[in-house]
N, C-alpha and C positions, 0 to 999 in steps of 0.2 A: 164412718168413712170407708167409702169403698175401697177394697184390697186391689193394690196393683196386679199386674198377671204376669206369672213366668210361663212361657213354654221351653219343654226342652223334652230331649228325646234320645232313642239308643234304636237301631237297626238290629232286630232278632236273628244276629246269624250266629248265637251260641250262647255260652253263660258267660256272665261278668266277671271282670278279673279285679285286682288291685289298682290297676291302670286306672278305669272307670270309676274306682272310689275317690282315688285323691284329685283326678282330673275333674269330675263333676258331680258324683254322688253326694260324696259329703258336703258340698254346697246346697245339692237340692233338701238335705237333711235340715240344713238351717232355715234354708228358705221358705219351709213350710209352715213354719210359723207365722210369717209375716206377710207371705203373697198367698193371692191363690193360685196353683199351681197346677198346669197341665204336663205330664208326664206321657208322651207320646212313645208309641211302639211302632217305628216306621217299617212295617213291613211290606206296604209297596216298593220303598226303595231297596230293600234287602234282595227285592226279584231283580235288582238292576246288575248284579253279579253273582247271583244263586238262583236265576229261575229255572235251573233244573232238579234245583232240592226244595219245593214246595213243603214236601213234608216235613225236610228240617226246618224250615221258616216256621210252619205250624207248630213244633216242639218250642221253638226258641221263643214263641210269644209266652208261651207258660213258663218257661225257664227266666225270663227276663221279669215277668211279673212276679214269680218265687224270689228273686234277687231283689227285687225294690222292696217287697215284704219283709222279707230276711234281715235287711240293713234297719229297717223302721220306717220306712213311708209310710204314711198314715193315708189309705183311701177313705176315709171320712172326712179329711181335710182337704184332700186333691184329686185329682181326677187321672187316673189310669185310663188312657185312651188306644183303642186299637185304631191304626191308621186307616185302614183299608173299609171298615164299619163305618167313616164317617165320609161319604163319597165325595162331601165339601172340598177336601183335601185335593182331590183329582182334578174337580171343577175349577179351582183358582190356580191350581198348579199350569192347568192348560191354558186359562185366561191371560196368567201372566207370563208364559210362554212367549206369548204375541207382543210382547213389551221390553223382552229381554234380549239385548243386542247378542249375536253370536260371537263377535269379537270379545264380548266381557266373559261370557261361559270359557273359552276359550283362554284366558288370561289366569284363570283361578288357580291357584298353585296347588290347592289340595286335587282338584280333577286331575292336575297334570300327572303328579306322583301316583294316583291311585290307578290312571289309565295306562301307564305304563305296566303297572302288575297286572291290570286284567288283559292288556293286549298279550301279555305272555302266554296267556291261557287258551287251549285249545278254541274255545268257542268265541274269543275275540272280543271287541268291546260294541256292547249293545246302544241303540240308541238311548234308552231308557235310563242306562248308566251315565250317559253321558250328559243327560238334561237334568240329574237327580238335586243338583243345586238348585235349579228353579223349585222342585217340588220341595227342597228346604224353606226356601223363601215361602212358599204356600203355607209351609207348616206353622211358621213363625206368624206369617200374617193374619192368617185366619183366625185365629183367638185373640188378635190385636195384642199380641205381648209386648210388655213394657220392659221385659227382662228376659236375658236368653243366656244360662250356666252353659259352658261348651269348654272343651280341648284346647290349648293356645293352637292348635292345628287348625281349629274351626273359626278362627276370627275372620279369615278372610270371606266366611259364607255370611257373616253376620254383617260383614260391611256392604257386602253384596244386598242383601235383604234392605239395607237401609236405603241404597239407593234406587232400587225397584220400587220401595214405599214412596221415596220422595217423586221418582217419576211419576207413578199412578195419580197419587196426589195433586200434581201439578196438569197432568194430562186430562184428567176426570174429574174428581173432586176429593175433598179431605176425608178419606176413611181411615187409614192406617196410621198408627204413631210408630215412629222411628225405634225400632227394638236397640237395646244396650246389651253389650256381651259382658257377662263375668266369668272369669278363669278361676280353674283351682287352685288350691294350695299348692301343687304340685302339676306345674301345668304339663310337665313331660315327665312319667315314669318310664326309665329305662327297662327293656326287659332284662330276664335272667342270665340270658346269654350275651349282654351288652350290645346287641344288634339292635338297634334304634329302638323306639317306642314299644312296650308292652303290648304284642298282637297276640290274636290265634292264629292268623296263617302262618305267623313265624314258628309257634309253637313254645314260646317261651315266656309264658302266664304262670302266675298262679291265681285259679278262679274262687271266689268267694264263697264256692261251694265244696272244695277241697277238703279232703279229711287231712286231720294233724298229722300223719304219717305220709301222706303226698307231702302236705307241705316240709316236711323235714328230708324227704329224699330230693324234693327240687332245689331246697336251700343246700344241701349237702353239693350238689351239683353246680352251683352258680359261679360265675366268672367273678374273678379276684383282681388283683394285681399279677399279670404275667411276667413282669419283671422281678419278682418277687420268688426265689426258687428253694427259701428256709425261712423256718419261723423266725429266725434271729436276724433276717435281710430286712432292713428297713424299707417299710411300704409307703405306698399313695393312697391315701384316702378320697382325694379329687378322683373323680373318673373311675370308681370303684361300685359297682351295684350294689355290693353288700351295704355298705355303709349310707347310700342313698336311700336304700329299704329301711336302715335303721333311722335316719334323720324323718322318715314319712312315717313310719309305725312303732317305733320303740318309745312309750311315755316316758322311759328313766333316761331322761336326757344325761345326768350324770355318768351313767353308766356307757353310754354311749359316746362322750367327751373322753370317757377314761380309754375305751377302747381304740378310740383314735389316737389319743395320744402313745400308747402304749405300742399300736402298730406302727406309726410312723417312726418309733424308734427301734423296731423289731424284738420287742417283748411280748409278741402274743402272736399265736399261730391262726390260720386262717380258720382250722377247725373249732377252737375257741369264740371266735368271733361269728363263726356260722351259727352255732349252736344257740348262741346269745339271740339272732337275729330269727331263726326258727319259734325259740319260746316266744319271741314277743309276737311275732306274727299270728301263732295260734292263741296268745293270748286275746288279740284284736279279733281272731275270728270266732272264736268260742260261742260269743252272744247271737252271732250271724247264723251259726250252724244248729243253733238252737230253737231259733225262730224259723229257721227253713224245716225243721223237721216237726214243727209243730202244722207249719202251713202244706207240707206233704200230707200230712194226715186229715187235714180240714180243706180239702179241694175244693169244696164249693165255697168257700171264702173268697180262694184264687179267681174264682170265676165270676163271683158276684161283682169283685172289685173293678174286675174289666168292664162286666155288664153296665153298672151302674157309672164309672166312671164316662165312659163313651156315650152312654146315653146322655148325659149332663154335656158333653163336648158338642154333641149333634143338635142341640139347642143354639149354643154360641155360635155355631159354624152357620147354622141355618140364617141366623140374624145378620152375619157378617155380610155373607153371599147374595141377601136382600138389597143390601147398601151397594155391594160391588156390580151386580146386573144394573140397578138402577141408575149407577153412575156411569156405567160403560154404554147404556141405552138399549139392553139387550133382552128388556124382558118387557118390551113395550110393543112389540111389532103388531099385535092384534088389539090392542087398548086396555 
């Protein structure tokens, strides 16, 4: 029986962090055994707010691929795809923009929040950034994805993709399935400073490639309970990032529960809780570091994973676009 298809991806704007892992990558690892997975490096979309740093985007394409290989994604089973090397992504985005209402774009909550951030920058908001939800829809529909693993904040994009798929199928012909969303085990990992979610732009991340010493330093500086002045004061576990990270990454659940109980009773200090967390995080990251070191020494394997996956995705994209052009009647002008 033919496997169902997954499309998911990441903009190459820097290395991946723990928030990416629990919000998405962990699901990807599980899905790669059961589905045909296309993992997209969305470099077109990265230009929306990083057009002045094309060299950085180029570096990040390889960084993302390294991170994917480091966590255990298998390019022999799945497709690692560079968006700009499959030009059908751009073609479908253009065609779908013709049937996407402007008002629908403006209601997108993720676009609203990101627009506020970008408008504060000197360059302002580009047209390409404003229309990137349409590009995301094209990415999902082009391979006819059945399932899209996303972070919780991306759910509005998937609903919009379903709407546009229905509209295209109703207006032209039945070409696209309606994709379903799948959120991660931890939909939103708070930043180490407790300022919103973990984000490169807020500099509150622990990256998958960080060394053990870097992790130790970041954890020592982590935000905890500001109302707790002494180790003997009862502390709050809820809303405390250190314990959120323990819940997400510490496999020793008995230790976590014991630390929580002692913390709430004022019988353990922040130093011990943080040292335990740093140990758990480094235990989680050690095999990732080992695999990354291997692929950094075998650079050709990284490039081949990108070349092969992109080539295979191109075949899928060409087939879909033949259907799209035929449905829209834009491939028959000269007979």
